[in-house]
C-alpha positions in Angstrom: 0.0 0.0 0.0 1.5 3.4 -1.0 2.1 5.9 1.7 -0.6 8.5 2.1 -0.1 12.2 2.8 -2.3 14.6 4.7 -3.0 16.0 8.1 -4.2 12.7 9.7 -1.6 11.0 11.9 -0.4 7.7 10.5 -0.5 4.4 12.4 1.6 1.4 11.6 0.7 -2.1 12.5 3.0 -2.2 15.5 1.5 0.8 17.3 -1.0 3.6 17.5 -1.0 7.2 16.7 -0.6 8.5 20.2 2.4 10.5 21.2 4.2 7.6 22.9 3.9 5.3 20.0 2.0 2.5 21.8 -1.6 1.6 22.5 -3.2 -1.1 24.5 -6.1 -3.4 23.7 -9.2 -2.3 25.4 -11.3 -5.3 24.5 -12.5 -7.0 27.6 -12.0 -10.3 25.9 -8.3 -9.9 25.5 -5.5 -10.4 28.1 -2.3 -8.8 27.0 0.8 -8.8 29.1 3.1 -5.8 29.7 3.4 -2.6 31.6 0.7 0.0 30.9 1.8 3.6 30.2 -1.1 5.6 31.6 -0.5 8.6 29.3 -0.4 6.3 26.2 -3.6 4.6 27.4 -5.3 7.9 27.9 -4.3 9.1 24.5 -5.6 6.0 22.9 -8.9 6.4 24.7 -9.3 10.1 23.7 -8.6 9.1 20.1 -11.5 6.7 20.0 -14.8 8.0 18.6 -17.3 6.2 20.7 -20.8 7.3 21.9 -22.4 6.2 25.1 -24.0 2.8 24.9 -27.1 1.2 26.2 -27.6 -2.5 25.9 -31.3 -2.6 26.1 -32.8 -3.4 29.4 -35.0 -6.0 27.8 -31.9 -8.3 27.6 -33.3 -9.6 30.8 -36.9 -9.6 29.7 -38.5 -8.6 26.4 -40.4 -5.4 26.7 -42.3 -2.8 24.7 -41.1 0.7 24.6 -43.0 3.9 24.2 -41.7 6.5 21.7 -39.0 8.9 22.9 -41.4 11.8 22.6 -43.9 10.3 25.0 -44.0 10.9 28.8 -43.7 7.5 30.4 -44.0 7.0 34.1 -40.7 6.8 35.7 -40.0 3.8 37.9 -40.2 4.4 41.6 -36.8 4.8 43.1 -36.0 2.6 46.1 -36.9 4.3 49.4 -33.5 3.3 50.8 -31.0 3.5 48.0 -28.3 1.0 48.2 -24.7 2.1 47.9 -22.9 1.6 44.5 -21.5 -1.8 44.2 -18.8 -3.2 41.9 -16.5 -6.0 40.9 -13.1 -6.4 39.4 -13.8 -9.9 38.3 -14.0 -10.6 34.5 -17.6 -10.5 33.4 -19.6 -11.1 30.3 -21.5 -8.5 28.5 -24.9 -8.0 30.0 -25.9 -11.6 29.8 -26.6 -11.6 26.0 -26.7 -15.1 24.6 -23.9 -16.1 22.3 -24.5 -14.2 19.1 -27.3 -12.1 20.5 -31.1 -12.5 20.4 -32.8 -14.0 17.4 -35.1 -11.8 15.2 -37.1 -13.6 12.6 -36.2 -12.7 9.1 -32.9 -10.9 9.9 -30.2 -11.3 7.4 -26.4 -10.7 7.5 -24.1 -8.8 5.1 -20.6 -10.1 5.2 -17.6 -8.3 3.8 -14.1 -9.7 4.1 -10.8 -8.4 2.8 -8.6 -11.5 2.9 -5.3 -9.7 2.2 -3.1 -11.0 5.0 -1.3 -7.6 4.9 -4.6 -5.8 5.8 -7.2 -8.3 7.1 -10.7 -6.8 7.4 -13.9 -8.7 8.4 -17.2 -6.7 8.7 -20.5 -8.3 9.5 -23.6 -6.2 9.8 -27.3 -7.0 10.0 -30.1 -6.4 7.5 -33.1 -5.9 9.8 -36.5 -6.7 8.2 -38.7 -3.7 7.9 -36.0 -1.4 9.3 -34.4 0.3 6.4 -33.2 3.3 8.3 -31.7 1.2 11.0 -29.9 -1.0 8.5 -28.6 2.0 6.6 -27.4 3.7 9.8 -25.4 0.6 10.8 -24.0 0.3 7.3 -22.9 4.0 7.3 -21.2 3.5 10.7 -19.4 0.4 9.5 -18.3 2.0 6.2 -16.9 5.0 8.2 -15.0 2.7 10.5 -13.5 0.8 7.6 -12.5 4.0 5.8 -10.9 5.3 8.9 -9.0 2.1 9.5 -7.7 2.0 5.9 -6.5 5.6 6.2 -4.8 5.2 9.6 -3.0 1.9 9.2 -0.1 0.7 6.9 1.1 -2.8 6.7 4.3 -3.3 8.7 6.8 -6.1 9.3 5.9 -5.8 13.0 2.5 -7.4 12.3 -0.5 -7.0 10.1 -3.2 -4.6 11.4 -6.7 -6.1 11.6 -10.2 -4.7 11.7 -13.1 -6.9 12.9 -16.7 -5.7 13.2 -19.5 -7.9 14.5 -23.0 -7.4 15.8 -25.7 -8.7 18.1 -29.4 -8.1 18.5 -29.4 -6.8 22.1 -33.0 -5.8 22.4 -36.2 -6.9 20.5 -39.7 -6.1 21.6 -43.0 -4.9 20.2 -41.8 -1.3 19.7 -38.0 -1.3 19.6 -35.1 -3.3 18.2 -31.6 -2.6 19.5 -28.5 -3.7 17.6 -25.1 -3.6 19.3 -22.1 -3.4 17.0 -18.6 -4.1 18.2 -15.4 -2.9 16.6 -12.0 -4.3 17.3 -8.8 -2.8 15.9 -5.5 -4.6 16.3 -2.0 -3.5 15.5 0.6 -6.2 16.2 0.2 -7.1 19.8 -1.8 -4.1 20.7 -5.3 -2.9 19.9 -8.4 -1.2 20.9 -12.2 -1.8 20.8 -15.4 0.2 20.9 -19.1 -0.5 21.0 -22.2 1.3 19.7 -25.9 0.5 19.9 -28.5 1.6 17.4 -32.2 1.5 18.1 -35.0 1.3 15.5 -38.6 2.0 16.3 -40.6 -0.9 14.9 -43.6 1.1 13.8 -42.1 4.4 12.6 -38.6 3.3 11.6 -37.0 6.1 13.6 -33.4 5.5 14.5 -31.9 6.4 17.9 -28.3 6.2 19.1 -27.4 5.0 22.5 -26.3 8.5 23.5 -30.0 9.3 23.7 -30.2 7.4 27.0 -28.5 10.2 29.0 -30.1 13.6 29.3 -28.4 16.6 27.7 -25.7 17.9 30.0 -25.7 14.9 32.3 -22.9 12.8 30.9 -20.3 14.4 33.1 -22.4 13.7 36.2 -22.9 10.1 35.3 -19.3 9.6 34.5 -18.3 11.1 37.8 -20.6 8.6 39.6 -19.1 5.7 37.7 -15.6 7.0 38.3 -16.1 7.3 42.1 -17.6 3.8 42.4 -14.9 2.2 40.2 -12.1 4.0 42.1 -13.0 1.9 45.1 -12.1 -1.2 43.1 -8.9 0.0 41.4 -6.6 3.0 41.6 -7.4 5.3 38.7 -4.7 6.4 36.2 -6.0 10.0 36.4 -6.6 12.1 39.5 -10.1 13.1 38.6 -13.1 11.9 36.6 -13.0 12.7 32.9 -15.3 15.4 31.6 -16.5 16.6 28.2 -16.0 14.3 25.3 -13.5 12.2 27.3 -16.3 11.2 29.7 -17.7 8.9 27.2 -15.0 6.3 27.7 -16.6 5.4 31.0 -20.1 5.3 29.4 -19.6 3.0 26.5 -21.4 -0.1 27.9 -24.4 0.6 30.1 -27.2 -1.7 31.1 -30.5 -0.7 32.8 -32.2 -3.3 35.0 -35.9 -3.7 35.7 -35.4 -2.2 39.2 -34.0 0.9 37.7 -30.3 0.3 38.6 -27.7 0.9 36.0 -24.6 -1.2 35.5 -21.5 0.2 33.7 -19.0 -2.2 32.3 -15.5 -0.7 32.0 -13.0 -2.1 29.6 -9.4 -2.8 30.7 -7.5 0.5 30.8 -10.6 2.7 30.7 -9.7 4.3 34.1 -7.3 2.0 35.8 -4.1 0.2 34.9 -4.5 -2.4 32.3 -3.5 -5.1 34.8 -6.6 -4.3 36.9 -8.8 -6.0 34.3 -12.3 -5.0 33.5 -14.4 -3.3 36.2 -18.1 -3.5 36.8 -20.1 -0.9 38.7 -23.8 -0.8 39.5 -25.4 2.5 40.5 -28.8 2.7 42.4 -31.9 3.9 40.7 -32.1 7.0 42.9 -28.9 8.2 41.4 -29.5 7.1 37.8 -33.1 8.1 37.1 -32.7 11.9 37.3 -29.8 11.7 34.8 -31.8 9.9 32.1 -33.4 11.5 29.0 -37.0 10.9 28.0 -35.8 8.1 25.9 -33.9 6.5 28.8 -37.0 6.8 31.0 -39.1 5.2 28.2 -36.7 2.2 28.1 -37.0 1.9 31.9 -40.7 2.0 31.7 -40.8 -0.6 28.9 -39.4 -3.2 31.3 -42.9 -3.6 32.8 -44.3 -4.7 29.5 -43.9 -8.2 28.0 -45.0 -7.5 24.5 -42.7 -9.6 22.2 -41.3 -8.6 18.9 -43.8 -9.8 16.2 -41.9 -8.9 13.0 -41.9 -5.8 10.8 -44.8 -3.5 11.1 -47.4 -4.1 8.3 -47.3 -1.6 5.5 -50.4 0.6 5.6 -52.8 -0.1 2.7 -53.2 2.7 0.2 -56.5 4.5 0.2 -58.9 2.8 -2.1 -60.0 4.7 -5.3 -62.7 3.8 -7.8 -61.2 1.6 -10.5 -61.2 3.1 -14.0 -63.1 1.2 -16.6 -60.9 -1.5 -17.9 -60.2 -1.8 -21.6 -60.8 -5.1 -23.3 -57.8 -7.3 -23.0 -55.4 -7.2 -26.0 -55.3 -10.5 -27.8 -51.8 -11.5 -28.9 -51.4 -11.8 -32.6 -49.3 -14.8 -32.2 -48.3 -17.2 -29.6 -45.2 -16.4 -27.5 -42.2 -18.3 -28.7 -41.3 -21.2 -26.6 -38.5 -20.8 -24.1 -35.4 -22.6 -25.5 -33.7 -24.8 -23.0 -30.2 -23.9 -22.3 -27.5 -26.5 -22.9 -26.7 -28.3 -19.6 -23.5 -30.1 -19.0 -24.2 -33.7 -18.1 -23.8 -34.2 -14.4 -20.4 -35.6 -13.4 -20.4 -38.9 -11.8 -19.6 -38.0 -8.3 -19.6 -40.3 -5.3 -21.8 -39.5 -2.3 -20.1 -37.3 0.4 -19.8 -40.1 2.9 -18.6 -42.7 0.4 -15.0 -43.7 0.3 -13.2 -42.6 -2.9 -10.0 -44.0 -4.2 -8.1 -40.8 -4.8 -4.9 -42.8 -5.5 -6.4 -43.8 -8.8 -8.7 -40.8 -9.5 -7.8 -37.2 -10.1 -9.5 -35.9 -7.0 -10.1 -32.2 -6.3 -11.9 -30.5 -3.5 -13.9 -27.3 -3.9 -14.2 -25.3 -0.6 -16.2 -22.2 0.3 -15.5 -19.8 3.2 -17.3 -17.1 5.2 -20.9 -18.2 4.6 -23.6 -19.1 4.7 -24.4 -15.9 2.8 -27.1 -14.4 0.7 -26.0 -16.5 -2.3 -25.4 -19.8 -0.7 -28.9 -21.1 -1.5 -28.3 -20.4 -5.2 -25.0 -22.2 -4.9 -26.7 -25.3 -3.5 -29.1 -25.3 -6.4 -26.1 -25.2 -8.8 -24.3 -28.0 -7.1 -27.4 -30.1 -7.0 -27.8 -29.7 -10.8 -24.3 -31.1 -11.4 -24.2 -33.7 -8.6 -21.2 -32.0 -7.0 -20.4 -32.2 -3.3 -18.2 -29.5 -1.7 -17.0 -28.4 1.7 -18.3 -25.3 3.4 -16.2 -23.6 6.1 -18.8 -21.5 7.9 -18.8 -18.7 10.4 -20.7 -19.4 13.6 -22.4 -16.0 13.6 -23.8 -16.6 10.2 -24.9 -20.1 11.1 -27.0 -18.6 13.8 -28.7 -16.4 11.3 -29.1 -19.0 8.5 -29.4 -22.4 10.2 -31.8 -23.6 7.6 -29.3 -23.1 4.8 -26.6 -25.0 6.8 -29.1 -27.8 7.4 -29.9 -27.9 3.8 -26.2 -28.2 2.8 -25.6 -31.0 5.2 -28.7 -32.9 4.1 -27.6 -32.6 0.5 -24.4 -34.4 1.3 -22.0 -31.5 1.6 -19.6 -31.2 4.4 -20.0 -28.3 6.9 -16.8 -27.4 8.8 -15.6 -24.7 11.1 -14.3 -21.2 10.1 -14.5 -19.7 13.7 -17.3 -17.6 15.1 -16.6 -14.2 13.7 -13.5 -14.4 11.5 -10.8 -13.1 13.8 -7.1 -13.6 13.3 -6.5 -16.6 15.6 -2.9 -15.7 16.2 -4.0 -12.5 17.9 -6.2 -14.4 20.5 -5.4 -16.1 23.7 -5.7 -19.8 23.9 -9.0 -19.5 25.8 -10.4 -17.2 23.1 -9.2 -19.5 20.3 -11.0 -22.4 22.0 -14.2 -20.4 22.3 -14.1 -19.4 18.6 -14.0 -23.1 17.7 -16.4 -24.5 20.3 -19.2 -22.0 19.8 -19.1 -22.5 16.1 -19.0 -26.3 16.4 -22.0 -26.1 18.7 -23.9 -24.0 16.2 -23.1 -26.4 13.4 -24.1 -29.4 15.4 -27.4 -27.7 16.4 -28.2 -26.9 12.8 -27.1 -30.2 11.2 -26.9 -32.8 14.0 -23.4 -33.6 12.8 -20.2 -32.7 14.7 -17.2 -31.3 12.8 -13.5 -32.0 13.2 -12.3 -29.8 10.4 -11.5 -26.1 10.7 -10.0 -23.4 8.5 -8.4 -20.4 10.3 -9.4 -17.0 9.0 -6.7 -15.5 6.7 -4.9 -18.8 7.0 -3.4 -17.5 10.3 -2.7 -20.0 13.0 -0.1 -21.0 15.7 0.7 -24.0 17.8 -2.2 -23.4 20.2 -4.6 -23.5 17.3 -3.2 -26.9 16.3 -4.0 -28.1 19.8 -7.7 -27.5 19.6 -8.6 -31.0 18.4 -9.3 -30.0 14.8 -7.6 -30.9 11.5 -6.5 -27.6 9.9 -7.5 -27.4 6.3 -5.6 -24.8 4.2 -5.4 -24.7 0.4 -3.1 -24.8 -2.6 -5.3 -23.0 -5.1 -6.5 -19.5 -4.3 -8.9 -18.0 -6.8 -8.6 -14.6 -5.1 -12.3 -14.2 -5.7 -12.6 -11.7 -2.9 -10.3 -9.4 -4.8 -11.3 -10.1 -8.4 -15.1 -10.0 -8.5 -15.3 -11.5 -11.9 -16.7 -15.0 -12.7 -14.4 -15.6 -15.6 -11.3 -14.6 -13.6 -12.3 -16.9 -10.8 -12.6 -19.8 -13.2 -9.4 -19.0 -15.0 -7.4 -18.8 -11.7 -8.8 -22.1 -10.5 -8.0 -23.9 -13.7 -4.5 -22.4 -14.0 -3.2 -23.8 -10.8 -5.3 -26.9 -10.2 -3.7 -30.3 -10.0 -4.5 -33.7 -8.7 -5.2 -33.5 -4.9 -5.8 -29.7 -4.9 -7.9 -27.9 -2.4 -9.5 -24.9 -4.1 -10.4 -21.8 -2.0 -13.5 -19.7 -2.8 -16.1 -17.7 -0.9 -19.8 -18.1 -1.3 -20.6 -14.6 0.0 -19.7 -13.2 -3.5 -22.3 -13.4 -6.3 -19.6 -13.6 -8.9 -18.1 -16.7 -7.3 -21.4 -18.5 -7.2 -22.0 -17.6 -10.8 -18.6 -19.0 -11.7 -19.3 -22.5 -10.2 -21.2 -24.1 -13.1 -18.5 -23.3 -15.6 -15.8 -24.3 -13.2 -17.4 -27.7 -12.4 -17.9 -28.3 -16.1 -14.3 -27.5 -17.0 -12.8 -29.6 -14.2 -15.0 -32.6 -15.1 -14.0 -32.3 -18.8 -10.4 -32.4 -17.7 -11.0 -35.7 -15.9 -11.1 -34.4 -12.3 -13.4 -36.0 -9.7 -14.9 -33.4 -7.3 -14.9 -34.6 -3.7 -15.3 -33.3 -0.2 -12.4 -32.8 2.1 -13.0 -36.0 4.0 -13.1 -37.9 0.7 -9.9 -36.2 -0.4 -7.9 -36.7 2.8 -9.5 -39.7 4.3 -9.1 -39.6 8.1 -7.7 -36.1 8.6 -5.7 -36.0 11.9 -6.3 -33.4 14.6 -3.5 -30.9 14.7 -2.2 -31.7 11.2 -2.2 -28.9 8.6 -3.3 -29.9 5.1 -2.6 -27.8 2.1 -3.5 -30.5 -0.4 -3.7 -34.2 -0.6 0.0 -34.3 -1.3 1.1 -31.8 1.3 0.6 -31.9 5.1 2.6 -30.7 8.0 
């Protein structure tokens, strides 16, 4: 990537743009060793563009919400407010189920830049009936990607990485809340931020989480959080942050049915990184006066149990008298019959579970990463027409959204294998996080298909010894179509055919329409050249856990 000029400070993969040249990962999920430089940590925090965050109170119980402009009844504060409480123990995020809540009809848009010098994975929702909400999240994600590309350059110190994921945090009769999570990594350091967007089911109006706190009250709330957290760990600054900097203590807030508010503080937000993440709960008597009308509406909504029932119906247009209809026009001639398109005879392919003698046959395995996506159903139709079986390396977060497609693939004889939960660079994760990426995805696959998987492919082809110890055979590739880069069906086919040989594992991605469109021609060309298309288990036989396979002929 050529160097860019301009007023924006440049960040390389080994560090951040703060004046000390270092930054620290603020993701609560990460545990990085080393001494924290408070000034550097503060600079990294100030640099972040993060708005206050509410994870909907209905995480604990689905609830309806009145509009922000209404005047809901505020919950009654406890007559004897309890003192703020807190914990320095590691904690999950608000009790949201793995992958978030389920909303019928929700779709996922997946975008991956598989360049190992600048890996980027962005997943965002397409919420049914919520165009404005979907567009707002897309605009936010596009801005974060643009900023990331502007601020980072590849470096020998380690490739930078951007990963954006999402969860449905709240879904009731009147409001859907989507939490997006951004992680930026640079070498061994990084930072993270959260944002929640809310869409009103009936009106489509979009709110940001900052609307939870009343105007002019952010400093007060940050001060309360600061004072309570300071009892758990020594702060790196002598006073509570104010102004724009106060938001770093208000990025992850949860309202409870009793009116209390819990603030989850990332590592390094106000204390030394070694202090870990802090959790502070404030009593309702302190919190309620600081909330906006929107915040009070969310509080009030906890008393309702009205569930989300899908997109609001589109109002019918006013009926008008129909104009007298003209007599139907009779065609002068019958429409020409549709001419059938020539179809390549199906290749004689063995069933997925049947043993294949690849010592005598020219076996090749087609593999597809990052799905299931919007085009996977079309791909399954195409594969069924040619009798071809393939291997899908799926993302757990996408399996959660499209379990029916995954079940269909397995039922058709294709192999469904593990590509981690959310496409993070496995080498940047701790051993515990690596194990979670695999186990959660395996559980999702098993739930959708009833079949366990023992095969995995690491995102970006990035792995280390601890990944090899997770009990999975690691499936790489020796033919890369670069379909993520060249969105051209003919180019995908050309690249596959140029490098294929007996025993090859061909890498493609079913999240791209151009790739799916290329498959019929590619299958036909491979068959004409005498190749037998098989699944990974058929190609490799009993793949061994911990072994890395690049093709049938190469394993380490």
